[in-house]
Each structure stands twice: as C-alpha cells, then as structure tokens.
C-alpha positions as CSV (number, residue, x, y, z in Angstrom):
1,M,213.6,3.6,107.7
2,M,213.5,0.6,109.9
3,N,215.0,2.4,112.8
4,S,212.3,5.2,112.8
5,L,210.1,3.2,115.3
6,D,212.8,2.5,117.8
7,G,212.2,5.5,120.1
8,I,208.4,5.2,120.0
9,R,206.6,5.0,123.3
10,Q,202.9,5.1,124.4
11,A,201.4,8.5,124.9
12,E,200.6,9.3,128.5
13,P,197.9,11.8,129.5
14,S,198.5,14.5,132.1
15,P,197.9,13.2,135.6
16,F,195.2,15.9,136.1
17,L,193.4,15.3,132.8
18,F,190.6,13.2,134.3
19,H,190.1,15.8,137.1
20,K,189.9,18.7,134.5
21,I,187.3,16.8,132.4
22,M,185.1,16.0,135.4
23,Q,185.4,19.6,136.6
24,R,184.3,21.0,133.3
25,A,181.4,18.5,133.0
26,G,180.2,19.5,136.5
27,E,180.1,23.2,135.4
28,Q,177.3,22.6,132.9
29,P,173.9,23.5,134.4
30,V,171.5,20.7,134.7
31,Y,168.0,21.6,133.5
32,E,165.1,19.6,134.9
33,I,161.6,19.9,133.6
34,S,158.8,19.3,136.1
35,P,156.3,16.6,135.2
36,K,153.5,19.2,135.7
37,L,155.0,21.3,132.9
38,I,155.3,18.3,130.6
39,W,151.6,17.4,131.2
40,L,150.6,21.0,130.6
41,A,152.5,21.1,127.3
42,A,150.9,17.7,126.2
43,A,147.4,18.9,127.2
44,S,147.9,22.2,125.2
45,F,149.1,20.3,122.2
46,A,146.1,17.9,122.4
47,L,143.7,20.8,122.7
48,L,145.3,22.5,119.7
49,V,145.0,19.4,117.6
50,A,141.3,19.0,118.7
51,L,140.5,22.6,117.9
52,N,142.1,22.3,114.4
53,I,140.2,19.1,113.7
54,G,137.0,20.8,114.8
55,A,137.7,23.8,112.6
56,I,138.4,21.7,109.6
57,K,135.2,19.7,110.0
58,N,132.9,22.6,110.8
59,G,134.6,25.2,108.5
60,S,134.3,23.4,105.3
61,S,131.1,23.8,103.3
62,P,129.9,22.4,100.0
63,A,131.1,24.2,97.0
64,G,127.7,25.4,95.8
65,S,126.3,26.7,99.0
66,E,126.6,30.4,99.9
67,T,125.5,31.7,103.2
68,A,123.3,34.8,103.6
69,P,126.2,37.1,104.8
70,M,128.2,36.2,101.8
71,K,125.4,37.2,99.5
72,V,125.0,40.5,101.3
73,L,128.7,41.2,101.0
74,A,128.7,40.2,97.3
75,A,125.8,42.6,96.7
76,Q,127.4,45.5,98.5
77,Y,130.6,45.2,96.5
78,Q,128.7,44.3,93.3
79,L,130.4,41.0,93.0
80,L,128.9,38.3,90.7
81,S,129.3,34.6,91.0
82,A,130.2,32.5,88.0
83,S,126.6,31.4,87.5
84,E,125.3,35.0,87.3
85,I,127.6,36.3,84.6
86,N,125.7,37.0,81.3
87,Y,127.9,36.7,78.3
88,N,125.3,38.2,75.8
C-alpha cells in the first residue's frame, strides 16, 4: 500500500494541445450586432410598451356604461343585460 505512489508522476499534456484548442476556438463564427439594429429593437420595444399602455388606458370603460353599438348588437341577438331580466 505504501509503495503504490512510488511510480507516480505529473500528467503532461500533448505538445499540440494548446494549438488544437486555439484552432477550434477560432473556428467559431463571431456574430456582431450593429448599433443601428440595437437602437431599432429598443425603439420597437418602447413603441410596443407605449401602445399597450395607451390601449389599457383608453380601452377600459366603467362597468355600467354601454356604448350604442353594444346596445344595437344586444338587440339584434336578443341579449338581455342583468338589469333587464324580469323574474316574474
């Protein structure tokens, strides 16, 4: 058991290992994104957020208010609102 470490020596890499690693790293394509494209994406995102905020603010109406087109549609399909139902 004590003699099992007598023949041990430090591992040595292949002399061309560093060259192989650098060659494979150089094969990977390098992608560069132009600053113009980054600004275009940021502006598109900002416009999308602004449109969504505007739609949320303008699209919501009070619960009790019905617009004229909704009343016409309800009349055409003979729909009743909860306040118009007669339980008698």
